[in-house]
C-alpha positions in Angstrom: -36.3 -74.1 27.5 -37.6 -74.4 31.1 -36.4 -72.2 33.9 -37.3 -72.4 37.5 -37.4 -69.0 39.1 -36.9 -68.7 42.9 -38.0 -65.1 43.4 -38.1 -63.4 46.7 -41.6 -62.1 46.3 -44.7 -62.1 44.0 -45.3 -59.0 41.9 -46.1 -57.1 45.1 -42.4 -57.0 45.9 -40.6 -54.4 43.9 -37.3 -56.3 43.5 -39.0 -59.4 42.2 -41.4 -57.5 39.9 -38.7 -55.5 38.3 -35.7 -57.8 38.2 -37.5 -60.9 36.9 -41.3 -61.0 36.8 -41.8 -58.1 34.3 -39.6 -59.9 31.8 -41.6 -63.2 31.7 -44.0 -62.3 28.8 -41.0 -61.2 26.7 -38.9 -64.2 27.6 -41.7 -66.5 26.3 -41.0 -64.9 22.9 -37.5 -66.1 23.1 -38.6 -69.7 23.8 -38.1 -69.5 27.6 -40.9 -70.8 29.9 -40.4 -69.7 33.5 -42.1 -71.3 36.5 -42.2 -69.0 39.4 -41.9 -69.8 43.1 -41.7 -66.8 45.4 -40.2 -67.3 48.9 -42.3 -64.7 50.7 -46.0 -64.3 50.3 -48.1 -61.1 50.2 -49.2 -61.9 53.7 -45.6 -61.7 54.8 -45.2 -58.3 53.2 -48.4 -57.1 54.9 -47.0 -58.2 58.3 -43.7 -56.4 57.6 -45.3 -53.2 56.6 -47.6 -53.2 59.7 -44.9 -54.1 62.1 -46.2 -57.6 62.9 -42.9 -59.4 63.3 -44.3 -62.6 64.8 -46.7 -63.2 62.0 -44.0 -62.4 59.4 -41.7 -65.0 61.0 -44.3 -67.7 61.1 -45.2 -67.1 57.4 -41.5 -67.1 56.5 -41.0 -70.6 58.0 -44.0 -72.0 56.2 -42.7 -70.6 52.9 -39.2 -71.9 53.5 -40.5 -75.5 53.9 -42.4 -75.0 50.6 -39.3 -73.8 48.8 -37.3 -76.8 50.0 -40.0 -79.1 48.5 -39.7 -77.2 45.2 -36.0 -77.6 45.2 -36.4 -81.4 45.2 -38.1 -81.2 41.8 -35.8 -78.7 40.3 -34.3 -81.4 38.1 -37.3 -81.1 35.8 -35.9 -77.7 34.5 -32.9 -76.6 32.5 -31.8 -73.7 34.6 -32.5 -72.3 38.1 -32.8 -68.5 38.4 -32.3 -67.3 41.9 -33.1 -63.8 43.3 -30.1 -63.2 45.7 -30.2 -66.4 47.7 -32.4 -69.4 48.3 -32.7 -69.2 52.1 -32.0 -66.0 54.0 -29.8 -66.4 57.1 -28.9 -70.0 56.3 -25.4 -71.0 54.9 -24.9 -71.3 51.2 -24.9 -75.1 51.3 -28.1 -75.5 49.3 -26.9 -73.3 46.5 -23.6 -75.2 46.4 -25.5 -78.6 46.3 -27.6 -77.2 43.4 -24.5 -76.3 41.4 -22.8 -79.6 42.1 -25.8 -81.6 41.0 -25.3 -80.3 37.4 -28.1 -77.8 37.8 -26.6 -74.5 36.7 -28.1 -71.4 38.3 -28.2 -67.7 37.4 -28.3 -65.5 40.5 -29.5 -61.9 40.4 -28.7 -58.9 42.6 -30.4 -55.5 42.7 -29.0 -54.5 46.1 -26.0 -55.1 48.4 -27.6 -58.2 50.0 -24.1 -59.3 51.1 -24.0 -56.4 53.6 -26.8 -58.0 55.5 -24.2 -60.5 56.6 -20.7 -59.0 56.4 -21.8 -55.7 58.0 -24.2 -57.2 60.5 -24.0 -55.9 64.1 -24.2 -59.6 65.2 -20.7 -61.0 65.4 -22.0 -64.6 65.0 -23.8 -63.7 61.8 -20.6 -62.0 60.5 -18.6 -65.0 61.4 -20.9 -67.7 59.9 -22.4 -65.9 57.0 -20.1 -62.9 56.2 -18.9 -64.6 53.0 -22.1 -66.5 52.2 -23.1 -64.4 49.2 -19.6 -64.6 47.8 -19.9 -68.3 47.7 -23.3 -68.1 46.1 -21.8 -65.8 43.4 -18.8 -68.1 42.9 -20.9 -71.2 42.4 -23.3 -69.5 40.0 -23.0 -70.1 36.2 -23.7 -66.3 35.9 -24.2 -63.4 38.2 -26.5 -60.7 36.9 -25.8 -57.5 38.7 -27.9 -54.3 38.7 -25.0 -51.9 38.9 -21.2 -51.8 38.9 -20.9 -51.9 42.8 -22.6 -55.3 42.8 -20.6 -56.5 39.8 -17.3 -55.6 41.5 -18.3 -57.7 44.5 -19.1 -60.6 42.2 -15.7 -60.2 40.6 -13.9 -60.3 43.9 -15.9 -63.4 44.9 -14.6 -65.2 41.8 -17.9 -65.4 39.8 -17.1 -67.1 36.5 -19.4 -64.8 34.5 -20.9 -61.4 35.4 -23.5 -59.4 33.4 -24.6 -55.9 34.4 -28.3 -55.5 33.6 -29.8 -52.3 35.1 -33.2 -52.3 36.7 -35.5 -51.0 34.0 -39.0 -49.8 33.2 -41.6 -51.0 30.7 -41.4 -47.7 28.7 -44.8 -48.2 27.2 -46.4 -47.6 30.7 -44.7 -44.2 31.1 -45.5 -41.2 28.8 -43.8 -37.8 29.0 -46.3 -35.1 30.0 -45.9 -31.4 29.2 -47.6 -29.6 32.0 -49.3 -26.2 31.7 -46.8 -23.3 32.0 -48.7 -21.3 34.6 -49.2 -24.1 37.2 -47.2 -24.4 40.4 -44.2 -26.8 39.9 -44.5 -30.1 41.7 -41.4 -31.8 43.3 -42.1 -35.5 43.5 -40.8 -38.6 45.3 -41.8 -42.2 45.0 -40.8 -44.9 47.5 -42.1 -46.8 50.4 -42.3 -46.4 54.2 -39.0 -48.3 54.4 -37.2 -45.7 52.4 -38.9 -42.4 53.4 -36.0 -41.6 55.9 -33.9 -40.7 52.9 -36.5 -38.2 51.9 -36.7 -36.8 55.4 -32.9 -36.2 55.3 -33.7 -33.4 52.9 -36.8 -32.2 54.8 -35.3 -28.8 55.6 -34.3 -28.1 52.0 -37.7 -29.2 50.7 -39.5 -27.0 53.2 -37.5 -24.0 52.3 -37.7 -24.4 48.6 -41.5 -25.2 48.6 -42.3 -22.2 50.8 -40.0 -19.6 49.2 -40.7 -20.6 45.6 -44.3 -21.6 45.8 -43.7 -25.3 44.8 -45.7 -28.3 45.8 -44.4 -31.6 47.1 -46.0 -34.9 46.1 -45.0 -38.1 47.9 -46.0 -41.5 46.5 -45.8 -44.5 48.8 -44.8 -42.8 52.0 -46.8 -43.2 55.2 -49.7 -40.8 55.5 -48.2 -39.6 58.8 -45.1 -38.2 57.1 -47.1 -35.0 56.5 -46.7 -34.2 60.2 -42.9 -34.1 59.8 -43.1 -31.1 57.5 -43.8 -27.5 58.6 -45.0 -24.4 56.7 -46.8 -26.4 54.0 -48.6 -29.7 53.6 -47.2 -32.3 51.1 -49.7 -34.4 49.2 -49.3 -38.1 49.9 -50.6 -40.8 47.6 -50.7 -44.5 48.2 -48.6 -46.6 45.9 -50.1 -49.2 43.6 -48.5 -50.8 40.6 -51.4 -49.7 38.5 -51.3 -46.0 39.5 -47.6 -45.3 39.9 -47.0 -44.1 36.3 -49.9 -41.7 36.5 -48.8 -40.4 39.8 -45.3 -39.7 38.5 -46.8 -38.0 35.5 -48.3 -35.4 37.9 -44.7 -34.3 38.9 -42.4 -31.7 37.3 -39.2 -32.7 39.1 -38.2 -36.1 40.5 -35.9 -36.5 43.5 -33.9 -39.3 44.9 -32.0 -38.4 48.1 -29.7 -41.1 49.5 -27.1 -41.4 52.2 -23.5 -42.4 51.1 -23.1 -45.8 52.7 -22.3 -49.4 51.6 -26.0 -50.3 51.4 -26.9 -47.2 49.4 -24.1 -47.8 46.9 -25.8 -51.1 46.0 -29.1 -49.5 45.1 -30.0 -49.4 41.4 -31.6 -46.0 41.1 -35.0 -47.3 39.8 -37.0 -44.3 40.8 -34.7 -42.1 38.7 -35.5 -44.2 35.7 -39.2 -43.9 36.4 -38.9 -40.2 36.6 -36.9 -40.0 33.4 -39.3 -42.3 31.6 -42.0 -39.7 32.3 -39.8 -36.9 30.9 -38.9 -35.4 34.2 -35.6 -33.8 35.2 -34.1 -35.3 38.3 -32.1 -34.3 41.3 -30.3 -37.1 43.1 -27.6 -37.7 45.6 -24.2 -38.3 44.1 -24.1 -41.9 45.3 -23.7 -45.3 43.6 -25.8 -46.0 40.5 -27.2 -42.5 40.5 -23.8 -41.3 39.2 -24.2 -43.7 36.2 -27.8 -42.9 35.5 -27.9 -39.1 35.8 -25.9 -37.1 33.3 -25.2 -34.1 35.5 -26.3 -30.9 33.8 -28.0 -32.8 30.9 -30.8 -35.0 32.4 -30.6 -33.6 35.9 -28.4 -32.7 38.8 -26.3 -34.7 41.2 -26.3 -33.1 44.6 -23.7 -33.6 47.4 -24.9 -31.4 50.2 -27.8 -29.2 51.3 -26.6 -26.2 49.3 -26.4 -28.2 46.1 -29.8 -29.7 46.7 -31.3 -26.3 47.2 -29.6 -24.7 44.2 -30.5 -27.6 41.9 -34.2 -27.5 42.9 -34.4 -23.8 42.6 -32.9 -23.8 39.1 -35.4 -26.3 37.9 -38.4 -24.6 39.6 -37.5 -21.3 38.0 -36.6 -22.5 34.5 -39.3 -24.4 32.7 -37.2 -24.6 29.5 -34.5 -26.4 31.5 -37.0 -28.8 32.9 -38.2 -29.7 29.5 -34.7 -30.0 28.0 -33.4 -32.2 30.8 -36.6 -34.3 30.8 -36.3 -35.0 27.1 -32.7 -36.1 27.6 -33.7 -38.4 30.4 -36.4 -40.0 28.2 -33.9 -40.7 25.5 -31.6 -42.4 28.0 -34.5 -44.6 29.1 -35.3 -45.6 25.5 -31.7 -46.4 24.7 -30.6 -48.2 27.9 -33.1 -48.4 30.8 -36.1 -50.0 29.2 -37.5 -53.5 29.2 -37.3 -54.0 25.4 -33.6 -53.1 25.4 -32.5 -55.4 28.2 -34.8 -58.4 27.6 -32.7 -59.8 24.7 -29.6 -59.6 27.0 -31.4 -61.5 29.8 -32.7 -64.1 27.3 -29.2 -64.6 26.0 -27.9 -65.2 29.6 -30.5 -67.9 30.3 -30.1 -69.6 27.0 -26.3 -69.7 27.1 -26.4 -71.1 30.7 -28.9 -73.8 29.6 -26.9 -74.7 26.5 -23.7 -75.1 28.5 -25.5 -77.5 30.8 -26.6 -79.6 27.9 -23.1 -79.6 26.4 -21.7 -80.7 29.8 
């Protein structure tokens, strides 16, 4: 079976790496060969991270032309697999034409992409594109959603088939670590410069807890300058790389995921929580969206709703090593049972096979 994957990024982009590209070796074992065509290049990501909007826009236009050419030869494949949409900020006409040309497509969502349009501050975008993603969902042979919030939107859009497949880790890359009892506990966060504002929302709590309870703070993927935003102690900042992220998380004792409670945040899939849990860490997370499904409050970690609950949760874990170990073990079990590559790969393979077979039957 041949599948043409229209991903958003190469492996450098987290959404593409985690939602599709990490599955490709396992899918080959199910007889599925996937040809990958990312929309945005690594140069585009470099331009975005360094604030070079003009360079990013020029690169996006070039890649858009290339994607259109690839669409013209999509008939050589059995199924198209789309990450979110084919062309950002353009109407859903291309996806509709793809569906009507007897080329079934599977579309995958790991965030609330539809809010880019229906909640845009630009009235023209809301008017022209506010229902774009609903039409893409409706025309798909199957919508794969990373959490229940995204699945509910697909259901309201009239998607004919919806499968919830969480964003998962390759559990073989993450090993639980039992740290020395007499070392200073390390509170850890992993993310990117684009998400560090969520971390800074809890800056006052983190400062207080680290200073008063002699804990350390390790930040992976934040800008180096974020250190200047903290007072009374110096967090350690490590650059993110795909090769080093598991080792960096293994240096932590507690993993955190602060979020705001808004429409965009409810669409997030809680991946960093799953990374922490895969390393046997207890977690503290905002009680928002997929976090509520991933964290078993009081068993694998704590769900916090305000500054007081953030502080009390962190203090409990800092002071009680046995609790950290117990919750970390529970989190690792949850990863092995639900949130790992080898558990979800058969489900994804079944989706692609069934869509391809239905096309042949038609």
